[in-house]
N, C-alpha and C positions, 0 to 999 in steps of 0.2 A: 255793761256790768250786773254782776251776779247779784245778787239781792234776797236777803231773809226778811218776809212780812207776816210778824206773829199776829193768831186773829182771822186770817184770811179766809174762814168762814164766816164774821160778820161783818156787817153795815159797813163801817168804815174798810174794813182790809181787803175784802173782796172787792172795793171800785178802788184802791189802789192800786193793788196786784190787775187787775184788767189794765188799767191806764198805761203802765210799764210794760205789759207783755206787751202790750199793742206798739209801744215804742222801741221792742226789740230785746229789752232787754230778758235775761234770764229770773225766774223766780220760782225762790223754795218757798211756800207759804205752808204755817204750821197753824194747827187748830187741835183744841182737847174734846171741839164738838161735847160740851156737856150741856144738860137740859137744863141751864135757866129759862132758856125758854124754849119753844117748840125745834127738835133738832132736825124737822122735814125742811124747816127753810133754813138751814146752814148748808144743809145737801140742795135746795133748788141752788142758793147762791153759787156754792162751788158747778155748778153744773151751766151755769149762766156764761160763769166767766172761764171754760172750760179751751184753755191752749197749750199748743205744742210747748211754748216757753214757758207754761207754769209745771211745779211738782209738787203734789199736795202729800205733807207728811200729817198725819195722827196723832199728836205726842203735847202732854202735858207740862209748863211754864216749868211748875216743878219739880219736874223727874231732872235733880241736879245730871244725873251718869247721860242722860238721852241727850241732856241740850248741848254738855260739854262733847260729847260726841258726833252731834249735829254739827256743832261748829267747826270742832277737828276734820270734818271729811269735807264737808261741804266750801270752805274758805270764800267766804261772803268779803264782797266789795263793801257794801253797806247793810245794815239794818234800819228796816221802820218798823218798832213795838208799839201796837195797836191792842195786844191783847188783855186783857182784864177781867176781873173781877166786876160787873158795874152794877148803876145803881144806889142813889143816896138811901132812899126807904130801904130796902133790900138788904141795905147793910147794919143800921139799926136791929134785926133779928138775925141774920145771919154772919155775925162779925168775923168768925175765922175764915170763913171762902175767902176774905179778902187779903189774910195774910196769908197765905199758900199765892194767891196770883197775882195780886198785887205788891207782896213785900219779897218774896224768896223766888219769885218767876221774875221781876225786875233784875234782881240780884244776878239771877242764870244769867240774863241777859248780858247785864256787865259785863260779868268774866267771861262771859264769849267773846264779845271785844275786846275786851284786854287782853288776852291769851292771845287771840288771832287777828292783832292788827285790821282790826276792820276801821273804814277810813271815814268813818260819821254812823253815829245810830243818832235816829230821830224816832222819838218816844210820845206816846201820848199823857200827855196829860189834860187837865180841867177847870173852867172855870169855875168849878165850885172850890177852888184854893182860897176862894177870896172871902170867905167867909160872912164875916163880920162886918167887913168891909161895907160902908155906905156913899165913902164917895166915889160920884158917878162922872165918868166911864171909868172902870176899874183898867189902870196900868202898870206893866211887866214892873215899873219903879215901885209900886207900892207894896207895904207888909201883908205878908200871906200867912201870920203867924198864929190866927185866930179860925181856922177851921170848925164846923157844926158839923159835921156827919163822920164817921169811921172812913168814907169813901173819899173824901176831899183830904184827910188827913195821910191816906196812901198815897194818894198824887203830889201829896207837900213834900214825901217821902220819899218820893220818886225822884220828885228836883235833889234832892238834899243828897239822894245818893248819886244821881249820875255828876253831880259835882264833884263831889271826893272823887270820883272815876277820873272826870277831866283834871284834878289837880294833880292826884297821885301819878299815874298812867300815859296822861297827855291824851285820853280817849276824847275825842270830837263827839259834845252829844250838843243836840236841841231837844227843846222839850218844846211843847206844843200845846194851849191852853183850848182846849174846846169850848166854844160856846152851842149847848142847846141845838145840835146838831139832827136836820129832819130830812126826808124824805125817802122816795121809791127804795124797799128792800129796808127799813128801815127795822129797829128791835120793836116788840109786839108791847114790851114795857114800860116804851118811849109815848109820851103824853098823845101825838099824830094818829100814831096808831090805836094806842089803846083808845083813845076817843072815836074813832072811826068803827071799831068794833061794839063799841058800847049804841052809835050813833045808828048804824045799819040793822042792829038788830032790836033801835027801839026802846034800849032801855038808857036811865040818867046815866049822865056821867058826870063824876066829882067834882066842883071847880072850888078850890082850896083859897082859902082869904078873903071869900064871896066873888071874890074873880079879881083881886085888887091885887092884881102882880103885873110881872112887865120881864120879857126875856130877850136876850139879843139871838132869837131865831137864825140858824144857820142851813143854806140847805148845800145837800152834799157836796155838789161840783165844785163848791165854792172852795169847802176845806176840802177836796183832795188835789185841786189843781196849788191849793196852799204847799200844801205836803210836801208833791211832785217841787214845785219848786224851793221851798228850805233845802230840804236832801239838798240839792243842787248848790247846798250857800253852807261850804265847812266853816264852823267856825275857830277864826286863830287867836291863839294867844295873845292878851292883852297888855305887855307887860307895866306900863303905867299906872294899871287898873286898880284902886284902893279899895276898900270897903265904905271909908269914911266917904269917898269924893264919887264912889264909881254906883250903878243902878246893879239891886239885887239879882237882875234878868242878864247881867253880863257879868265876867269876871276878868282876873288873871290867865286863867285858865282856858284852855279852848271850848266853851261854854258859850248858851245861847238859852233862853226864854222866849217867846210871843203868844200874844192872843191871835187866835182865831177865830174871831164874831164880825158879824153883820156890822157892824158898829151902828145900828139902829133901833135898840130895842121895841119892840111889840108889847101893846097890850093885850095879856092873856083873852080877852073876853072878842078882843079885834080879830084874834090866833083863830078863835073855835068860829068865828062867822065867816074868817076865807075859809076853813076846810066844810063848814054848813052849804057854804056858795058851792063848793067843788063838786061835793057829792051829791046833792040836791038835795040835802035832808036837815029840817031844824032837827037840832041836840032838845033831847029833856036834860032839863039843868038843875045838881043839886047843890047846891052854897056851901059852904063846908068852911071852917075855923084853917088856919095854917097849920101846915103839921108839920111835925119835930125833923128837923133836917133840913128843910126849907128856907131859902132868901127869898126878900122882899122884889128887887130885882137882879138883874146884870146885863151890864153893858161893856161891852169890849173896843176898849180906845188899841187900833189896831196900827197907827202908827209906824211902830216902829216896823213892824210888818211890810208896810208897803216902800220905807224906805231899803227896807232889804233888801225883797224880790221883786218890787214893784206890783205888789197887786193889792187888791182890793174886793174883797166880799161882792158878785153883784145881783144875785137871785133877789127878786122880792116874795112875801109872804105871800102872796095873789099867785106868782107863776108859781110859786114852789111847793105851796097845798093843791095844786090843779096839778101837778106831774104827780104828786104822791097816790092823789085821787085816782087818776086814770091808772096808774100801775096798780093800785089796792086791788080797783073793780076788776081789772084785767086780771090779775090772781088768782083771785077769790070767784071767778066768774060771775061775777052780778051782771 
C-alpha cells in the first residue's frame, strides 16, 4: 500500500516509516524540519531510514495549498499522522506554534483524507489529555474535558475534529494516546535525553515535585508495534452506539481512540536510577516543586488495545534505558 507519514524526520515518525518500508509498502514522508530542536538530528534520522520505498518531501502541515496538492497527486491508501508541535512546557510560552501545527495542520490532514478517499487515518493524541483526572489507570472511557496545558487541549481538539470528519464524511479515524515515549533517536527535550545530556556534562538535573512523580514510560518499539497493528484495524460504524450508553472512545461513526502505554507506571527516581546505571554515571540532582502543566502521575489502561489488536507493550524500563544509553554513547562518540 501507499502511506503518508507526517513527521517522518521525528522520533516516532522515522521509526514507523522504517517498519513500513521494510514490509514492502511505499511511504511518502513529510516534515517541515523546524528548529524546535537541532535539525541535524532530524537529518540523521532521515539518513538512517533511507530506503527505495521512501520518498521525503519537505512540507509544512499548515501549508493548505501544498497539503491539498500532495493528497491529490499522491493518492494515499492510508495516513499515519504523527507530526505536531510537541512539549507541554513549551506550549506555555509559545502558544501560537501549537495553533498552526496541531490545529490548522490536523485540519489539513482531515481535509486531505476526506477529499481523496483515504481508507484509514491514524493520528497521534497524547496521555496529556487526561489532565486533572486522578482515577488510575487512565481509561479511554474516562472524561478528558479538563486539560491543564495548551498542548493537551490541542490533542483533545484533534480527537474532536477527527470524530466530526468520521461522522460527517465517513473518514475512518483512530487516535492513539501515547504515554511518555522514550528510546534511541528520541527528542532532546524529552526527559531521558535531557537528563543524559546533563549527567554526562556533570551538571545538575532538575527533578520536579521533589521526585514524587510517576510516569507510564513506553519504549519506542512498543509504540511502533502498536501503531502498525492499529493501522490495519479500520474502525467500522456502530449503528447501535449511543452517547448515553457508549464509551467516548467509540462512536456510531467509524471512529476509535486507544491508549498506548506500558501499563505499569514507574517512579521518577527509579527511572533516573535506571538511566544512571545504563550510563555508568551518578546524576547530580536539584529537587524542585511541580511545574505548571505537569501532572503527578500517568498510568495507561490498555485492555481495549489488547482486545483490538492482541498486543501489550513488553519492554521494561531497565532494558529500554540501556538501549537508549547504548545509542546515546554511540551517537555522540562517548
